[in-house]
Biopython code that builds the backbone (N, CA, C, O; Angstrom):
import numpy as np
from Bio.PDB.StructureBuilder import StructureBuilder

atoms = [
    (1, "UNK", "N", (-16.749, 18.273, 14.798)),
    (1, "UNK", "CA", (-15.295, 18.359, 14.945)),
    (1, "UNK", "C", (-14.735, 16.999, 15.340)),
    (1, "UNK", "O", (-15.395, 16.196, 15.998)),
    (2, "UNK", "N", (-13.529, 16.773, 14.927)),
    (2, "UNK", "CA", (-12.834, 15.530, 15.259)),
    (2, "UNK", "C", (-11.534, 15.913, 15.941)),
    (2, "UNK", "O", (-10.859, 16.856, 15.528)),
    (3, "UNK", "N", (-11.188, 15.178, 16.986)),
    (3, "UNK", "CA", (-9.923, 15.412, 17.664)),
    (3, "UNK", "C", (-8.910, 14.404, 17.150)),
    (3, "UNK", "O", (-9.162, 13.199, 17.149)),
    (4, "UNK", "N", (-7.772, 14.902, 16.716)),
    (4, "UNK", "CA", (-6.739, 14.046, 16.132)),
    (4, "UNK", "C", (-5.466, 14.246, 16.920)),
    (4, "UNK", "O", (-5.051, 15.380, 17.159)),
    (5, "UNK", "N", (-4.838, 13.145, 17.330)),
    (5, "UNK", "CA", (-3.541, 13.263, 17.996)),
    (5, "UNK", "C", (-2.456, 13.039, 16.958)),
    (5, "UNK", "O", (-2.482, 12.058, 16.216)),
    (6, "UNK", "N", (-1.508, 13.955, 16.916)),
    (6, "UNK", "CA", (-0.370, 13.798, 16.021)),
    (6, "UNK", "C", (0.874, 14.041, 16.842)),
    (6, "UNK", "O", (1.116, 15.155, 17.306)),
    (7, "UNK", "N", (1.678, 12.978, 17.025)),
    (7, "UNK", "CA", (2.841, 13.034, 17.895)),
    (7, "UNK", "C", (2.394, 13.551, 19.258)),
    (7, "UNK", "O", (1.628, 12.871, 19.942)),
    (8, "UNK", "N", (2.844, 14.726, 19.672)),
    (8, "UNK", "CA", (2.448, 15.197, 20.998)),
    (8, "UNK", "C", (1.433, 16.324, 20.931)),
    (8, "UNK", "O", (1.162, 16.961, 21.949)),
    (9, "UNK", "N", (0.865, 16.588, 19.762)),
    (9, "UNK", "CA", (-0.127, 17.649, 19.632)),
    (9, "UNK", "C", (-1.523, 17.067, 19.528)),
    (9, "UNK", "O", (-1.707, 15.956, 19.032)),
    (10, "UNK", "N", (-2.494, 17.816, 19.994)),
    (10, "UNK", "CA", (-3.887, 17.433, 19.809)),
    (10, "UNK", "C", (-4.517, 18.487, 18.911)),
    (10, "UNK", "O", (-4.563, 19.667, 19.259)),
    (11, "UNK", "N", (-4.999, 18.055, 17.758)),
    (11, "UNK", "CA", (-5.558, 18.972, 16.775)),
    (11, "UNK", "C", (-7.045, 18.723, 16.660)),
    (11, "UNK", "O", (-7.506, 17.597, 16.847)),
    (12, "UNK", "N", (-7.793, 19.756, 16.357)),
    (12, "UNK", "CA", (-9.215, 19.565, 16.080)),
    (12, "UNK", "C", (-9.469, 19.944, 14.633)),
    (12, "UNK", "O", (-8.949, 20.946, 14.143)),
    (13, "UNK", "N", (-10.262, 19.146, 13.962)),
    (13, "UNK", "CA", (-10.560, 19.364, 12.559)),
    (13, "UNK", "C", (-12.062, 19.342, 12.346)),
    (13, "UNK", "O", (-12.799, 18.677, 13.073)),
    (14, "UNK", "N", (-12.501, 20.073, 11.346)),
    (14, "UNK", "CA", (-13.902, 20.041, 10.949)),
    (14, "UNK", "C", (-14.164, 18.709, 10.261)),
    (14, "UNK", "O", (-13.490, 18.370, 9.289)),
    (15, "UNK", "N", (-15.136, 17.952, 10.756)),
    (15, "UNK", "CA", (-15.369, 16.610, 10.237)),
    (15, "UNK", "C", (-16.621, 16.539, 9.380)),
    (15, "UNK", "O", (-17.128, 15.447, 9.124)),
    (16, "UNK", "N", (-17.129, 17.682, 8.932)),
    (16, "UNK", "CA", (-18.386, 17.647, 8.185)),
    (16, "UNK", "C", (-18.229, 16.959, 6.838)),
    (16, "UNK", "O", (-19.212, 16.489, 6.265)),
    (17, "UNK", "N", (-16.986, 16.894, 6.320)),
    (17, "UNK", "CA", (-16.780, 16.243, 5.023)),
    (17, "UNK", "C", (-16.620, 14.732, 5.156)),
    (17, "UNK", "O", (-16.622, 14.024, 4.149)),
    (18, "UNK", "N", (-16.482, 14.227, 6.385)),
    (18, "UNK", "CA", (-16.268, 12.792, 6.572)),
    (18, "UNK", "C", (-17.592, 12.057, 6.577)),
    (18, "UNK", "O", (-18.594, 12.548, 7.097)),
    (19, "UNK", "N", (-17.577, 10.871, 5.989)),
    (19, "UNK", "CA", (-18.777, 10.038, 6.048)),
    (19, "UNK", "C", (-18.792, 9.299, 7.377)),
    (19, "UNK", "O", (-17.729, 8.929, 7.875)),
    (20, "UNK", "N", (-19.956, 9.074, 7.964)),
    (20, "UNK", "CA", (-19.997, 8.230, 9.163)),
    (20, "UNK", "C", (-19.672, 6.789, 8.777)),
    (20, "UNK", "O", (-20.410, 6.157, 8.022)),
    (21, "UNK", "N", (-18.570, 6.285, 9.299)),
    (21, "UNK", "CA", (-18.092, 4.970, 8.871)),
    (21, "UNK", "C", (-18.793, 3.875, 9.653)),
    (21, "UNK", "O", (-19.079, 2.811, 9.103)),
    (22, "UNK", "N", (-19.076, 4.115, 10.925)),
    (22, "UNK", "CA", (-19.599, 3.049, 11.767)),
    (22, "UNK", "C", (-21.094, 2.845, 11.579)),
    (22, "UNK", "O", (-21.661, 1.909, 12.143)),
    (23, "UNK", "N", (-21.740, 3.696, 10.801)),
    (23, "UNK", "CA", (-23.188, 3.597, 10.674)),
    (23, "UNK", "C", (-23.609, 2.371, 9.875)),
    (23, "UNK", "O", (-24.634, 1.760, 10.175)),
    (24, "UNK", "N", (-22.829, 2.006, 8.863)),
    (24, "UNK", "CA", (-23.206, 0.894, 7.990)),
    (24, "UNK", "C", (-22.155, -0.204, 8.069)),
    (24, "UNK", "O", (-20.960, 0.088, 8.128)),
    (25, "UNK", "N", (-22.581, -1.454, 8.069)),
    (25, "UNK", "CA", (-21.589, -2.521, 7.939)),
    (25, "UNK", "C", (-20.995, -2.475, 6.533)),
    (25, "UNK", "O", (-21.655, -2.000, 5.609)),
    (26, "UNK", "N", (-19.778, -2.952, 6.349)),
    (26, "UNK", "CA", (-19.191, -2.921, 5.009)),
    (26, "UNK", "C", (-19.989, -3.792, 4.049)),
    (26, "UNK", "O", (-20.488, -4.853, 4.424)),
    (27, "UNK", "N", (-20.102, -3.338, 2.821)),
    (27, "UNK", "CA", (-20.851, -4.110, 1.837)),
    (27, "UNK", "C", (-20.055, -5.348, 1.440)),
    (27, "UNK", "O", (-18.858, -5.446, 1.712)),
    (28, "UNK", "N", (-20.731, -6.284, 0.800)),
    (28, "UNK", "CA", (-20.075, -7.529, 0.389)),
    (28, "UNK", "C", (-18.916, -7.231, -0.557)),
    (28, "UNK", "O", (-17.861, -7.859, -0.465)),
    (29, "UNK", "N", (-19.109, -6.268, -1.472)),
    (29, "UNK", "CA", (-18.046, -5.928, -2.420)),
    (29, "UNK", "C", (-16.798, -5.440, -1.698)),
    (29, "UNK", "O", (-15.680, -5.798, -2.067)),
    (30, "UNK", "N", (-16.995, -4.611, -0.656)),
    (30, "UNK", "CA", (-15.848, -4.112, 0.085)),
    (30, "UNK", "C", (-15.112, -5.251, 0.772)),
    (30, "UNK", "O", (-13.881, -5.270, 0.804)),
    (31, "UNK", "N", (-15.864, -6.204, 1.326)),
    (31, "UNK", "CA", (-15.237, -7.333, 2.003)),
    (31, "UNK", "C", (-14.429, -8.147, 0.999)),
    (31, "UNK", "O", (-13.294, -8.535, 1.275)),
    (32, "UNK", "N", (-15.017, -8.403, -0.168)),
    (32, "UNK", "CA", (-14.303, -9.181, -1.184)),
    (32, "UNK", "C", (-13.060, -8.429, -1.634)),
    (32, "UNK", "O", (-12.001, -9.028, -1.819)),
    (33, "UNK", "N", (-13.186, -7.124, -1.810)),
    (33, "UNK", "CA", (-12.037, -6.331, -2.252)),
    (33, "UNK", "C", (-10.918, -6.397, -1.220)),
    (33, "UNK", "O", (-9.745, -6.505, -1.575)),
    (34, "UNK", "N", (-11.285, -6.331, 0.064)),
    (34, "UNK", "CA", (-10.262, -6.418, 1.107)),
    (34, "UNK", "C", (-9.610, -7.790, 1.101)),
    (34, "UNK", "O", (-8.395, -7.903, 1.264)),
    (35, "UNK", "N", (-10.414, -8.841, 0.913)),
    (35, "UNK", "CA", (-9.857, -10.193, 0.859)),
    (35, "UNK", "C", (-8.857, -10.300, -0.287)),
    (35, "UNK", "O", (-7.754, -10.819, -0.116)),
    (36, "UNK", "N", (-9.257, -9.803, -1.458)),
    (36, "UNK", "CA", (-8.369, -9.891, -2.616)),
    (36, "UNK", "C", (-7.095, -9.095, -2.345)),
    (36, "UNK", "O", (-5.994, -9.563, -2.635)),
    (37, "UNK", "N", (-7.245, -7.902, -1.793)),
    (37, "UNK", "CA", (-6.075, -7.069, -1.528)),
    (37, "UNK", "C", (-5.158, -7.736, -0.511)),
    (37, "UNK", "O", (-3.937, -7.597, -0.591)),
    (38, "UNK", "N", (-5.735, -8.457, 0.444)),
    (38, "UNK", "CA", (-4.920, -9.098, 1.465)),
    (38, "UNK", "C", (-4.101, -10.236, 0.875)),
    (38, "UNK", "O", (-3.013, -10.540, 1.363)),
    (39, "UNK", "N", (-4.624, -10.869, -0.180)),
    (39, "UNK", "CA", (-3.920, -12.017, -0.744)),
    (39, "UNK", "C", (-2.944, -11.635, -1.840)),
    (39, "UNK", "O", (-2.151, -12.470, -2.273)),
    (40, "UNK", "N", (-2.983, -10.393, -2.299)),
    (40, "UNK", "CA", (-2.043, -9.989, -3.338)),
    (40, "UNK", "C", (-0.913, -9.208, -2.696)),
    (40, "UNK", "O", (-1.148, -8.149, -2.115)),
    (41, "UNK", "N", (0.304, -9.710, -2.788)),
    (41, "UNK", "CA", (1.420, -8.944, -2.243)),
    (41, "UNK", "C", (1.600, -7.651, -3.039)),
    (41, "UNK", "O", (1.257, -7.586, -4.219)),
    (42, "UNK", "N", (2.129, -6.648, -2.396)),
    (42, "UNK", "CA", (2.335, -5.372, -3.070)),
    (42, "UNK", "C", (3.356, -5.586, -4.173)),
    (42, "UNK", "O", (4.423, -6.157, -3.946)),
    (43, "UNK", "N", (3.022, -5.125, -5.362)),
    (43, "UNK", "CA", (3.922, -5.325, -6.500)),
    (43, "UNK", "C", (5.134, -4.428, -6.326)),
    (43, "UNK", "O", (5.013, -3.203, -6.298)),
    (44, "UNK", "N", (6.297, -5.040, -6.209)),
    (44, "UNK", "CA", (7.509, -4.254, -6.081)),
    (44, "UNK", "C", (8.243, -4.284, -7.410)),
    (44, "UNK", "O", (8.136, -5.259, -8.154)),
    (45, "UNK", "N", (8.984, -3.231, -7.716)),
    (45, "UNK", "CA", (9.734, -3.260, -8.971)),
    (45, "UNK", "C", (10.718, -4.421, -8.948)),
    (45, "UNK", "O", (11.353, -4.698, -7.930)),
    (46, "UNK", "N", (10.831, -5.089, -10.080)),
    (46, "UNK", "CA", (11.690, -6.263, -10.128)),
    (46, "UNK", "C", (13.139, -5.820, -10.063)),
    (46, "UNK", "O", (13.565, -4.930, -10.799)),
    (47, "UNK", "N", (13.885, -6.444, -9.180)),
    (47, "UNK", "CA", (15.304, -6.146, -9.106)),
    (47, "UNK", "C", (16.031, -7.225, -9.891)),
    (47, "UNK", "O", (15.802, -8.417, -9.685)),
    (48, "UNK", "N", (16.885, -6.808, -10.769)),
    (48, "UNK", "CA", (17.654, -7.792, -11.521)),
    (48, "UNK", "C", (18.929, -8.051, -10.732)),
    (48, "UNK", "O", (19.530, -7.132, -10.175)),
    (49, "UNK", "N", (19.322, -9.284, -10.693)),
    (49, "UNK", "CA", (20.557, -9.595, -9.997)),
    (49, "UNK", "C", (21.727, -9.096, -10.834)),
    (49, "UNK", "O", (21.590, -8.888, -12.039)),
    (50, "UNK", "N", (22.856, -8.908, -10.206)),
    (50, "UNK", "CA", (24.014, -8.392, -10.934)),
    (50, "UNK", "C", (24.451, -9.398, -11.996)),
    (50, "UNK", "O", (25.023, -9.014, -13.015)),
    (51, "UNK", "N", (24.187, -10.671, -11.764)),
    (51, "UNK", "CA", (24.560, -11.690, -12.742)),
    (51, "UNK", "C", (23.741, -11.531, -14.022)),
    (51, "UNK", "O", (24.259, -11.748, -15.117)),
    (52, "UNK", "N", (22.450, -11.149, -13.893)),
    (52, "UNK", "CA", (21.609, -10.970, -15.079)),
    (52, "UNK", "C", (22.063, -9.778, -15.907)),
    (52, "UNK", "O", (22.020, -9.814, -17.137)),
    (53, "UNK", "N", (22.498, -8.724, -15.230)),
    (53, "UNK", "CA", (22.828, -7.492, -15.946)),
    (53, "UNK", "C", (24.036, -7.680, -16.841)),
    (53, "UNK", "O", (24.044, -7.209, -17.978)),
    (54, "UNK", "N", (25.064, -8.366, -16.340)),
    (54, "UNK", "CA", (26.288, -8.505, -17.114)),
    (54, "UNK", "C", (26.324, -9.893, -17.739)),
    (54, "UNK", "O", (26.265, -10.887, -17.015)),
    (55, "UNK", "N", (26.416, -9.985, -19.040)),
    (55, "UNK", "CA", (26.557, -11.310, -19.643)),
    (55, "UNK", "C", (27.916, -11.896, -19.273)),
    (55, "UNK", "O", (28.860, -11.149, -19.016)),
    (56, "UNK", "N", (28.025, -13.195, -19.243)),
    (56, "UNK", "CA", (29.325, -13.798, -18.907)),
    (56, "UNK", "C", (30.371, -13.397, -19.947)),
    (56, "UNK", "O", (30.078, -13.353, -21.142)),
    (57, "UNK", "N", (31.586, -13.107, -19.492)),
    (57, "UNK", "CA", (32.612, -12.574, -20.389)),
    (57, "UNK", "C", (33.602, -13.651, -20.801)),
    (57, "UNK", "O", (34.705, -13.340, -21.249)),
    (58, "UNK", "N", (33.226, -14.899, -20.656)),
    (58, "UNK", "CA", (34.164, -15.988, -20.940)),
    (58, "UNK", "C", (34.687, -15.944, -22.372)),
    (58, "UNK", "O", (35.878, -16.136, -22.616)),
    (59, "UNK", "N", (33.775, -15.686, -23.319)),
    (59, "UNK", "CA", (34.125, -15.898, -24.722)),
    (59, "UNK", "C", (34.447, -14.594, -25.439)),
    (59, "UNK", "O", (34.535, -14.575, -26.666)),
    (60, "UNK", "N", (34.626, -13.486, -24.685)),
    (60, "UNK", "CA", (34.802, -12.190, -25.344)),
    (60, "UNK", "C", (36.240, -11.920, -25.761)),
    (60, "UNK", "O", (36.466, -11.050, -26.603)),
    (61, "UNK", "N", (37.227, -12.630, -25.208)),
    (61, "UNK", "CA", (38.617, -12.228, -25.421)),
    (61, "UNK", "C", (39.225, -12.934, -26.636)),
    (61, "UNK", "O", (40.115, -13.773, -26.501)),
    (62, "UNK", "N", (38.727, -12.577, -27.822)),
    (62, "UNK", "CA", (39.323, -13.106, -29.060)),
    (62, "UNK", "C", (40.521, -12.252, -29.421)),
    (62, "UNK", "O", (41.181, -12.509, -30.427)),
]
sb = StructureBuilder()
sb.init_structure("model")
sb.init_model(0)
sb.init_chain("A")
sb.init_seg("    ")
for serial, (resi, resn, name, xyz) in enumerate(atoms, 1):
    if name == "N":
        sb.init_residue(resn, " ", resi, " ")
    sb.init_atom(name, np.array(xyz, "f"), 0.0, 1.0, " ", f" {name:<3s}", serial, name[0])
structure = sb.get_structure()
């Protein structure tokens, strides 16, 4: 069983499905993956500026 605190409650959960994390040091691949993930900023959807969306209207009034 694992004791989990959530806000002001203390919950107990069956932990038989969890792997023991502290038993093994992280493998080299995991370390490299974490390094790569740390250096890549989270890809956010590109926001277009309002100037990009609307073409200039200078020459439209013929």
